[in-house]
N, C-alpha and C positions, 0 to 999 in steps of 0.2 A: 774499559770499556773492549767488549768481544768486539772479532769483526760482523757478528749477526747483528749487533745493533748499530755498527754506525753505518750501513746502507740501507738503515728503515726508511727512511724519511724521503728519498731519492728515486724517483720513478720517469723514467723516460719513454715516450713511442714512438712507434714507428713512422708514423704517419701523421702526422699533426698532433696539435694539442687537442687532449681530451682529459679534461680534470677525472680526477681517480676518482670524485666523490657524487659523480654525477650520473643518477641513474637515465638511462632511454629506455625509448619503447623500441623492440624489432620486430618484423616480421616474424614469428617463431618458426611458422611456415615454409617460411626461405630458411632458414638454420636447420629442418632435415632434411629439406631438397642440398642444402647444402650450397646455396648462390645468394650470401650477402653480403654488401662491401661495408664491412665494418674498420675497425680498426683495431691494433694489437696491443696490448701492453706488456710491455718488456719486464727483464729482470733486473735488480740493481747487483753488478758486480760487487764481487766478493773476494776478486786475488786479491792478493797484496800487490802483486807486481804489475798492475794495471787501473786506470780509474776508468777506462775504456767499459761503456753500459751495453750491454747485450742487447743487439736490438732482433727481435724475432722477424721474419721478412715475409712475406708469401711464396708460397711454391706457386713456381710457375705453371700451374696443372689447373685447369678444371674443377671447379666445385671445391680448391682450395680456401680457408675461411680465415679472415685476419683476427675477426674480435673473437675476443677471448672470455669476457666481462659478462655475462649471458641474464636476460630474464630468464629465469627457470621459471616451469611450470608449478602452482601447487596442485594440493589433492584435491579434487571435485566433491570428495565428500562436504556432506552437509555440516557436518559436528567439525571442530575445531584440532579435536584430539587425532591423533596418528595412531589405528589401531594397533597392537601390539600383532607381530608373527606368529607367535604362538595362540593368541587369541582367533577365533573365527570372526570374519570378518562383516561389517555391516554394510550392503548394500544398498540402502533408501537412500534415497536421494528426494532433493524437491527442483522446483523450476518455478520463478515466478520472476515479474518484471522482466523479461528477456528484452524487453524494446532498448534498454540500454548498451552504451558500448560495452561492446565484449572484446575477450582478447581470445583467440582460438589458440587449440593447441598446435605446436609444432610438428606435428604427426598431421601430415596431409589428408589421410584416411579417417581420423579420431576427430570429427567434424562435430561430433553431437558435445562434446565436452569444451565449456566456457567457461571462463573465468571472468568478471568483473572485478579489475583490479584497482587498489587503491594506491595512490603514490607512497611507499613509504621514504622514510627519513634516510638520507646519505651514508649513513655508518652502520647501522643495523635496519634488517628485513622486516618489514612490518606484517601483522598478519593480513592479509587477503579479502576483504567483502566478495561474496562469492553467489553470483545465480548459475547454476548447475543443472545439465541435463540429466535425464534417467540415463545410467551406464548401461551402454548394450552392448550385448554380443557381437564378433566382427566388426564393430569400429573402428579397428589400426589395420583391418582385410582390407587391401586397395579392391575396389570392385571393378576396373579398367585392364586388370590381367588377366588373360586366361588360363586355365586353369595350368597347365604345364611349363608356362612362363613363372607363372607365381613358385611352385615346386621349385622349377630353378634359381629361383630369387633365396628362397629359405635355404635351398643345399648350397648354395653360396655362401651365406651367413654363417651357418654352422659350419663349414670349413674353414672360413675364414676366423673362426674362434675355435680353431683346435679340435672342433668337435665332430664325431661322426653323423652326418644328419638322419640317420636310418637307426641307429643305436643310442642306447641310453648309455652316457661313460657309467665308470664304475660308482663315481659318487650318487649320479641319480638310481643307478639301481639299488644301493645300500638304503638311499632314501626314502623310495618308491614300493620294493620289493615287498613290502605286507601291506598296499594300500592300493595297489592298480591292477586290473587284471591284463590280460593278455591283448586283447582288443585296446584299451583304454593307455596303453604304449604308445598307440599311431596317433591318437589324440592328441598326446603330452607331447609327443617329438614335434607336431605341427604347431602348438602352441610354443613349446622353445624355441623354435626354428624362425616362427616368427617375432617372438621379442628380440634375436637376435639381430634379424632383417632389421629391426626399428634401430639398431645402436650402431650397424655396421653403413646404415645409409648414409648418419651423421653423426660425427662421435664430439661433436662439439656443445652439442645438447642431450642433457640425461633424460634418460626414457622412465618414464614416471608407471608409479603401479597402473594407474587409469588405463595409460597404454597396453602394458601387458595385459591387466585385463581384458580390454576391448579384440585382443588375439586370439581372445575362446569363442568356438563358435555356437555356444550354447551358454545361458547364463547357469547352468547348474556347473560346469567346469569352470568358476571363477575363482574358487579355492584352491584348484589344481594349476591355475595361470598363476595364482598370487604367490605358492610354493616356490615355483619353479623362476617367477621372478626373484625371490630371496637368494635363492641357489646360487642362481646368476650373479647378482650381485655381490656374494659372500665371497665366489670363487672368483671375480676379477673379470670375470666374463663382458660385463658390461657397466657402464657408469665408473671406469676408470679414467686414472692418467689428471692434466693438468684441466682440469673443468670444476666450474663451479658448483656448488651444490647447494638446495635451499638445507638453514637448520631445523631438524624436526622438536628439536627440545625445547618442550614446554616449560612452563613455570615450577617451581617447589615450591609447595605449600610447607606451611612450619609444621603440620601434624607428619609429612613424611618425610624431613628434611631431616637428613643424616650427618651432612657437615662432610663427608667423604667426598674425598675425588682421587680416583688410582690414575697410575703415572707406568706408562710406557715407556721404558727407555729403548733408542735404538743405537746400537754402536756401529757407527760408522756412516759416514756420507755419502758412499759410491753409488753406482745404479739402483744396488739392491736396499741398503738402505734409506736413500732418497723416495723410490719406488714405496716401501711398505709404510716408509712415516707419510707418503701421500695417500696413500689408499686406507691406511688406518685414519687419517683426517675425514676422509670422504665419509670411510663407514661410519666414526661417531656423529657426522653432522645427521645421516642418513637412518641413524639407528639411536638420536638423541635421545627420542621419547622414550627409550627404554631403560633410561638409564633414571630420565628423569622422573617417569612412573614412579622409582623405586627411591627416589627422593635425594639421591645424588648427582651430579654434574656428569656430563660424559667426560670420559679420561683424555689429560694432556698426553702429550708425545714430544718427546728430548730427545735429541740426536744427537750424542758426542762423537766427533769428527778431531782426528790429532792433528791435522793439517789447518792451515790457513784457508782451503779452499774446499769448493765441493766437487763429488765427480771421478776418486779415487784413481782408477788404470783409464777411465776416460778424460784426457788431460790436452787440452789444445796450446802448446805453447807459445805464447807472444813473439812475434820475431821484434829484431831490434827497430825496423823501418816498416814503419804503418803507412797506409793509405797506397791505394790502388785502384784503377779502373776497371782492374778484372773484376770485382767485387762490388757488389750490388751494397745500396743501401749505407755505403761507411761500415762495411762489416771489414773484424778483426783480420790483420794477418796475422795466421798460426802455422805452426806445425804440429801434428798428431803425434804425440810422443808413446800413445797407447793404443787404446782400440780407434780403428778407423775406418771400417766398411760396416754399411747396411748389409746384411746379405739379404736382400728382396723383401718386400713389403708385401707380396702374397701371402695366400694360404696358411692366414694366422698371425704375423710378424704385431706383437701386439704394440711396435713400436709406430707403425704407420698410423695407430689413432692420434697420437703425438707429433710425430715427425712432422707429418704430411697435413696434418688436421689443426689439432691446438694449437703447436706453436709455430705451424707454420714456414718453417724454415725450409732454405732453399737447397737441392741436393743436385751434386754433378752425377748423372749415372756414367759408369764405367765401360768402356768400349775394351770388349774380350778382343784385342788384338794385338797376343803377346808376340815378342821375335824376341830369338834366344841366339847369344852369341857365343863361338866355344871360347876358351880360355885363350886363345892367341887374339881374340878380338874379332874374327872371321865370323860374318852370320853363317847359321845353320839351315840349310835347305830346309824347306816347309813339308816338304815330301816325306824327307825322310826324319824329320821331329817326328809327324804323322804316325811312320813305320814303328819307329820306337816305342813311342807312348802309345802305342795299340798293343807291342811287346810285355811294354810295363804293364797294361790293363790286364790284360793274360794272368801274369803272375800275382798280380791283386787278388783275382779273383781266383786262382788256385787256392791262394793261401787265406783266403774268406772263406772257403769251404770249412775249414777249423772254426769257424766262429761259434760263439755261444748264441742260441735262438733265445731270444726276450721272453721273457715269463708270457702267455697268454692271459688276456682278462674277461672274466665269464661276465656275462651282460646277456642283455634280451634287445631285438632286433623289432622294429616295427614291420607293420607290412606293407613292404616297398612297392607292389603294386598300387598302393592305395598314396604313398607318400611321393610317389611319382606325380601325380595328377594335384597332391596337397587336396587329400580328399580325406573322408575318414570314415569309419565304420559307425554302425548305428549297433550294431550287437553286444549286449555288456559283459559277455563274458562269465563265468561264475565263479573261477578260482584265483586268488592273487599269483601273482607272478612269482613267488617265493614257492608256491605247491606244485609250479610248472615244472622243476628241477629236475624230479625223478624222470619225468617224462621225455627229458632231452627236448624241454623248449627256449632253453637257454641257450644261448648261441656262446662262440669266441669269438671277440674282434682285437685284433692288436695293434689299431691304429685310427687317425681319424685321415689317413694319407687319400687324397683324390684317386679315383681308379686310373690307372695309368701313369702314376706318378713315380718315376724311377727312385731306384734306391742308390743313390749317389751321394760322392762328397765333392765339397768343390773348395779349391782356395786358389787365388793368384793366377786367376785365369782360367783356370785348368780346371774340370770333373771329370772325377774318376767313377766308373758306375763298379758298384760293389758287386760281388757276388752271392748267389744263394748257392746256400751248403748242400741244396739238394739239386741241382741245376748236371743236367749231364753236359762236361766240358769236353770239348774235343782233344784227341790225342794232342800232345804238344806239338810234334812235329808236323802235323798236319795244320797247326793252328800258325806257326812260324811260318811254315809254305803261302799260305793264303795272305801273310802279312807280307810278302817278298822277301825273306830268306831262302835261298839256298842252302837244301840238307847237306850233311855231310855225306863223303860217300860211304854207301853201305848203309844208308839211314834208311829207313820204311817209313813213310807217312803214318802208320800205325802206331810209332815208337811214341810212350809219353816221360813224363818222370813223375816220381814217387815221391811226395814228402811223407808219408804214412812213416815209416822208420826214423826219420830225422827228429817231427816232432814227439813221439812217444818215446823219446830217450832222454827229452828234457823235463826236469821238472816243472817249470813254468817257462814255456816256448814265449818266444816273442815273434814280434811282427821281422823286424830286421832281420832275425835271423832265417825264418823260414823264406824271405824272399832272398836272401843271399843265398842260400840253397838251392833255391828253386832256380836261379839266373846258371850257378854252378852246374846242375844240371845240363839246362838248355845249353851251357858250349858245348856237351860232348854230343846234340844234333846240330848247333848250328855254329857258325866262326862270329863270333861278336868281336868288333874291331875297337880299340880305345875309346875312340871317338862314342861310340854305340855305348858305351860302358860309363863313358860321361852324361850323356845322355839320359840313361838310367838312373845315375846318381842326382842328378836334377830334380828327376819325378821324387827321388828320395826325401830331398831337402824341402822339397814342396809340400809333402808328406811330413816332415819334421816343424815346417812355420805351423801347418793348420793343428799340429798337438802339442807344439813348445816342447821340442824333446826328440832325442836321436830316435830314430825309429825301434831301434835294438831296446828300447826303455819300454817298448809297450807290448801289451798283455796281447798276444795271439787270439781270443778266442772272447776279449772283450773290447778290446780298441777302440770297435766305433759301436757301439752299444747304443749311440744316437742315431743311428744312420736311419733314415727314413722321415727326418722329422726337419730336412730343411723346407726354407720355405721357399717360393718361388718368384719370380722377377728379376729383374737387372738389377744388380750389384752397384751401391751408390756411395758418394761420401757427401757428408754435410758442406755445404761451402760458407765457410768462417769461422769452422771448426763444432767437432764432434760436442765439445761443453759446453753447448748451448742447448744440447736436450738435458744434461741434469742442473743446468741453472734454471732451464724451463721448470723440472718438478721441484727443484727449493723456491722460485720464488711465486710460482702462479698457481694457482688465484692469488692465495695469499703466501707470505713467507713462513716458510715452516723455522721452528726453534731450534736451530743448529748452532749447538756449544764447540766453536770454533779452538783447536788446540789443547782439545781436553782426549788425551791419549790415554786408551784405559789399559792398567795395569793389572789390575786383580777384579775379578769379577765372582763374588759371596752369593750362594743363591740356597735358597731353602724350602723345599719341596713337603709341604704339610700333605699330600693328599687332595685342596680344595685349593681355588683360586684368591677364594677370601682368606685364606692363612698363609699360603708362599709368600714371599719374600724376595728379591735381588737389593743386594747392596754391589754400587760399580764403586771403584777405587781409583781414582787417575793419576796420573804421572806428576800431574802440577798439585796435588794432593788435594783437590776435591773429589767429597766421598759424595757421591746420590744414593737417594732409596728409591724402589720403584716396587711395584708389583707382577711386573714382568720385564724381560730385556730381549731383545732381539739381537743376535749376534751377529753381523754381517762382515766382520772381518775375514782377510782372504786365507785360503788351505796353507798357505805358504806360512801367513804368522801363526797360525794353529799348529803346525809342524815345530815351528822356531821355537814355541815356547811363550811367545812377550806377555801372551796374555796369559794368569794363574786362575784355574777354576777351584776352587775351595765349595762343596767337598770337587776332587779330581772327579773328570767327564768319568761315565760308566766304562767299562772293557768295550761294548760294541760299536762304541762312540769313537774313540780314541783307534779302536783298530780301522776304521772306515779311513779316519785321517791318517795313520801311518801307512796303509797300502795305497792309498790314491799318490798319485804323483801329482807334484807341482813343478810345470817346467818354465821355461824360458824363453825371449825372441826378444831382440833388441834391435835399435833403427841406429843408422847415420844418415844425419839430414845437412843437406848441403845444399844453400841458397846462392845463386847466381845472378851476375845484373843481365845477361843475355845468355837463353838458351841455345847449346849447340845439339841439342837432339832434337829426334823428330818433334813437334810439338803434337802433331795428331795421336797422337801414340801414348796410350797411356800408362803401358808398362812392357819390359824389357826385362831379360834373365842373361844370365852368364852363368857357362857351363866352367866346374873348377875342376883341374888334376889329379893326380894323386899327389900326396905330399910324401918329401923326401926321397925323391927318385925309386919307390918301390916297384913292385910287377903292378904292371898298370892292368894285368889281365884278371887281377883278385880284386874283388866289387867291393869286398872288404876294406881297404888301404884305402876309399876313396871317403872313407864317413868322417873321419877328424876335419876336412875343410872341405865338403861340399856345400855347405851352409854361409859359407863365407861371402857377402855381398852379391848371393846368388841370384838377388831378384832386386830391381831398381821399379818405383813409383815414379812418375810425372805426376807432380801435386800442384802445376801451374796456374791450373781452375780452381780448383779448391781452395789454395792458399793464398792465393794475390801475389805472389813472388814464383820466379823460375826458381821451382824447386826439383830436385831429388831427391828420394828415400832409399837409400840402399839397404835390404835387411840382413840379419844376421842371425838363420837358424840353424838348431842341432845343437852340435856343439861347439860350432863358432861363436853362437851367444855368449857363452860362459867365456869366450875370449875379448870380446865388449866390456866386461866388467874389472879386467884387469889390464888390459893396456893403455895406454894415454891418449887422450885424444888428437894428437900430432900424428903419432904413427898411424892411426885407424887412418882418419881422414885421408894419409899420404898412400895407403894402400886403394883405397877405394878409387882415388886420382887416378892411380896408374895403371887398374882395370880400365877407369870412361878411356884413358889416352889410349889404351890398347884396340878399346871398340871406335870409337871416332879418333876424326883427326887430331894428334897430337898436339898440333898448335893451336886448337879449337879450345881446349878443354882449360878454360883457363883458373885461378886458383877463385875459391867462393868467397863470396863476400862475407857468410855467415856462416858457422858449422856445430850443432847440437849432438848429442851421441847422449840413447838413452844408457838407463842402466840399474833395471830393474831388482834385479834382486839386492842390491846393494840397499834398494829403499826398505827401510824398515817399517814400513806402514805395509807393504807387499809382502816382498821377499820373492818375488818371481813374476809370472805374465801372467798363466792359467795353468787349467789345472788336465790330468790326463790321465787314464787307465793303464796304471804300472803292471808290471807282470802278476805281479801276486795279487792284483785284485782280484776280488769277487762279485759276481752278479749282486745288487742290493747294496753297494757300500753309497752311490749316492742317494740311495733310500735312507739309508743310514745316519748320512749327513744331513738329511733335513729334518729329521726325525725331532720333536721337542721331549726335553728332558723337562718334566713337571713346569716351571717359570721361563724358561728357556726356551727360547724358539731360535732357529736357523736360517739365516739367506745368504745368498753370495752364489757368483754361477760353480761353486763345484759342490753345489749342495740339489743342483738340477740338472737330473739325470738326461732327461731329453731334449738340451740343449745348454750344452758344458760349453764352457771357455768363449761365451760368447755375451754385450751385449744385452739382449733380448732375452737371454737364460739366466742373467742376473735381474733384469726387471722382473721376469715372469715369477722365481724365487722370493722376492717382496712382496708381491701378490699373494703367493702360495703361504707365507710367512704371518704378512697382515690375517688371512682367513684363518690359519691357525689362533690368531688372537683375541680375534672373535668370537669364532667358537665358545674359548675358553670362558670368555667374559659372559657372553649371552646364553651359553649351552647351545644344545642341535638345534637348528628348525625343527617346529612342530609341526607334525603334519595331521590336520585334524581329521576326524574320524564321523560320516564316512567324507571322504576327498572328493569325491564325484557322486554325489547320491545318483539313484538308478530313476531311470526315465519313468514316466508313468504311463501304462499300455494306452490308454485312452491317445498318446503323443509319440507311438510309433512310427518311425519314421521309414522310409524308403532301405533297401538294401545297403545301399552310397548314401549319404548328406548330402546335399545339391550343395555346390560353393557358396550360392545366396542365398540368404530368406529376410522375411521380411523381420523386424523388431518386436516385442512386443509390444512395447510403448513408445509412439514418436512424438517428440516435442510438435506443440501446432504450429510453431514459428516456422520449420521444416515441412510438415506434414505435405501441401501438396506439390513440395518438387520432387518428396520421395515416392510420394503416387504417382507420379506423370512416370518416373524414372525406371520405376517396376512394369508399369502397364508397357512401357518401348522396351524393356529388356524382356518380355513375356513374350512381346510380336516379334522382337528378335530373335529369341531362341524357340519360335513355332516357325518362322519363313525359313531358319538354318534347320529344323527338323527333315519340314518338306524336301528343300534343294538335296538334302542326305539322303531322303527316302527315294527319290527320284535316281539320283543315284546310284544307290545300293541295288535297287528294282530290275534296272535297264543292265550293269555290268555286274553286279554284285559283290564282294567284300575285294576291300584291297587286298592285292598277295602278302602275306605275313612273311618277314625276312628271317630266315632258316638261323637258329642258336649258331654259336661260334664251334665249329668242329673242332675234331684232333683232342689229343690229350696227353698228358706229360707221361715220358715214356718210365719214367720212376716211379707215378703212382702207379701205372700198371705191375713193376717190379714189388710195388709194395704190398699190393694185393695178395700176390704168389705167395713172395716172402717174409709173410710178415709174421707167420705161425709158425715158423722154423725161428726165426732171428727172437722171437720171445722165449723159444724154449733155452736158444743159448744164454740170454740174457737172466731170465730165470735161473740155470746151471751159474750162470759166473756170481750173481746174487747170492746162492745159496754156499759158494765154496768161501766167499768173501765175509760173510754173516756168521757162518754155523751152524745155520739156521732151515735144517731142510723143508721149510714151507715158505721161506721166501721168496717175494714176488719181483720182478725189475718192476721201477715208475715206467710211463709211456715215454717220457722223453730219453730216458737210456735205451729203448729199444728202438726211437725214432733214428736216433743217431748210431746204433748199428745195422738198420736197414740202409741206411745212408753211405756210411762205412761200407759195405759189402758193396752196395752198386758203384759207387767210387772204385772196387778193385777189382769187380766182376771182370770178365774176358769178354773178349768182342763177341764170341760165340754166343756166349751166356746176354747178353746186352741187344743183340741184333732181331728178335724176334719183336720186340716190346717197341725198338725203335723204327720198324716197318710196320708196323701194327699203328702208329700214331703216324707216320707219315701215309699212309694209305686213309685215316680219317682227314688229315687234315685236306688231302686233294679231292676228295670227298664233297669235303666245307665248300671248300673254294667253287668248285663245278654248281653245286649250290646255291652259294650266294651269284655267281654270274649269273644263272636262270632267273634266279629273283631279282636283280636288276632289271634285266630285260623286261620281264614280264609286270612290273615294278611302274616303269616308264611307258610301257602301253594304254596301262589301267588310267595313269596320271593324263595322260594326254585324253583319256575318253571323258574321264569324270570333268576335267576343264571344261571340254564340248559339252557336257550336260548340264551344267551349272549357269554356263553363259544360255543358254537356248531356254531354260527354265526362267531366269530373271526376264529374259527378253519379252518369256509370253506371259509371267505373271509377277509384274514390278510390284515392290515393297512400297509399304506405305509411307509417306513423308516423313509421319508420327514416328514412326519404326527406324527411319535410315538416321534419325537425328545421332542416336550411339550407334549406330547398325556396327554388328561385323563385319570385316572387309577380307578379302583373301580369302584362302583357303581355310577350312575348319580341318582340328588335329585330323581328324579320319582322312581327308585326302591329302595329307601333308605325310603321314605315316608315320607319326611321331608317337612315342612311347612314354613322353614326360620329362626324358632327359635331355639335354642339347651339349 
């Protein structure tokens, strides 16, 4: 019997007894609002070394939900069949017997959709008898939000889903480019963002298709909303995670029955494999009808795992001593052997939906209160630490000038002026967006970052700002002086350092070598003490922790190609062990079919040009052979590099080349558990500076490389583990030392360092020690990926690309978030999307997608936010009519107030646009033609073609290089012009603030006097507006 089967019938609950076969009625409106008190079903434990069951406990934050087994909403369509997303849907509905007991939609705005349910059996989902009302546009759009507030919520929802709220994603652009016009882009974005708003408000309940249709403002856009809904589902942007979903598969008639059932095999039960398998299960439930309509059962998903546990590099090792008053709800005392930190839940982290919502796990927010100790145990002065960190950031910024720019993505933006107010155009447009490319209607969008979001990399409590290749850098001497250094005699503030010659001398320049050269040149401008060099090398070690490799192994041009995708919010750890997350993916809402002890040694695949003809055969080390229609390979990059898995035929050159060029690094930990703490309990982390090895030259920064990552950082994990625990990191070259040294010598080395930092008498021997050795682990062969010197742009994309029936997932296939747990999970969602597209084909877009409005129904220039539905159910009619009458009176009353204000004092002053410009842009305008000519000549010489032309990227790089090397005299006019424009803008802003303050006071006075003389009728005050209008507030839609 496999481990998967052993725990099959064991179920525990975190809060009281709730039989697993008992259905309960819940207020689904409360689920969407995030305020239901339920119970959490927990996962059976499959670890061989522990019989303790996982307990999913509620997060101690508002809106966290405990219950996971949900009563989900069914389709309100009158017919039981589920229309294919390849068909034009029918929206005819019926309403009768509305006096029966109803269950409302869980979306508070969708009150028009009602289900009258009939209780199903405990083990199967029964068909529901329905009494449904007319499907109405706007039914999922709140009526109690001001337009700019609604627009703000829609934008936040898009950013929280890693999408730009004001532009099409590249996938959306390809899907819609031949179907919608430019004005309809704005309409689509409002619909898409509104669907995302429903999901992000409560991720414990699926967003139904009917709710998605209710995000359309007019019924003629129902098809557009449905296509948006299917695109969001297939791309894993809604309805993902540990979510119970209704099974849409219908009965198969004898005539249609084929007896076939496809098999999808997922190799690896790490986060990417479990995430992919769980997403595929959800997709097959939501699209089950597509398979049964063709006479076959939905595919089965089988996961092969070589270990006897799930999680892969997410592993919380149980401590010998269990039980702690520091942990809630009897959680296990564990040590994180691998992944440990959740790097912020905001701005798009998909783990937020599961960790803080569906699984409701306890989290411990980390305090950024790092203190550093010198190699002899003496604390480093904080101001000196800040000074040296400033110099390190300056050096990193200068090295970042040689970064290769990520390719821009061509797409289309909507009308931001309308999107800022959640409004829509009524002009139809005549050309679809693919026909507008030649007229430059298309724009380039490089990402979905919030405005003002910094380009940073963050690790171990320190955030490093990455430079812009086109940013004007101060002369190095001036920068050093401003940081507090004294310049050497004879050095002027205008002197700088020049890295061009060094970088060009290297065939494959690395980040570490370039930064070493920058320090060497800085030493000719300022004097750096050995302590300052140790501090600089501590920051080197911190970068090596982030990349799991010595900085001399990182590509200078590409090492941070994922920069700008970092999530926001406080970093935290999961109390009781990160393993709870992959266990939740494995167990909830129903256990995945994971075959433990099935280590794969050979993958044979046949790509015969179609999903129906292709097959894969998997051979395991235990002799088991499995056949399937597709396979998803989630093995680590280290395993692929090592050749543990043989592919027949061999992987193509473009795939193997990416595997060879990318690096797979190493990070190890030494874990110490004590009976009593001797360190500051309120400090979550502290660092240690290392000296040069072998008594070599202390002034040569290269000599620090070998030992700078040894015990360089300590985590205090008492609150998270339930025991008094310190974790020492081994980063860079030191990580490999942990692979070859025995536990005793490693632990003694750590204790010696701790005794130098703290009172030697207070540092006892630890009660328990654990050492990680990830490179020796045959299932991983390392820690996580990095970009090596010979890597090229597109290697991560090549890693993710499918080969016939073979699909690939894992952190090393996620170019936007590599080396992270959330990146691994996102790659699983992407692989599941590839599989469903291969099985079902692309989403079919009906034609016409958005029928044109009849002339008799032409609307004003901008559609109003609220409108009366074409058909109102009898039961709701009186309330609806009263609401509309009150709103009309309210709007009329507010219009009168605004008219009185404008008549007396005129329009509110308009905030001036931000002044100033970038001197580099002014320089580019003057020198573009010259640099283009130089690049064209260089291209012609290189190719031997007299007509060859350089591409824009090469010209941009040459302009940037020209600006960086330009003399002070050449730069000065552009800098002065920028400073002058900035001064003028600041003066204009000051004047605007003064004028606006006067206008606001007068507007408040006029409003008050008008309301005293002309009080509003009682019926209109019931749901009336309060406070100032948007005009009086001076808001332009974004907050």
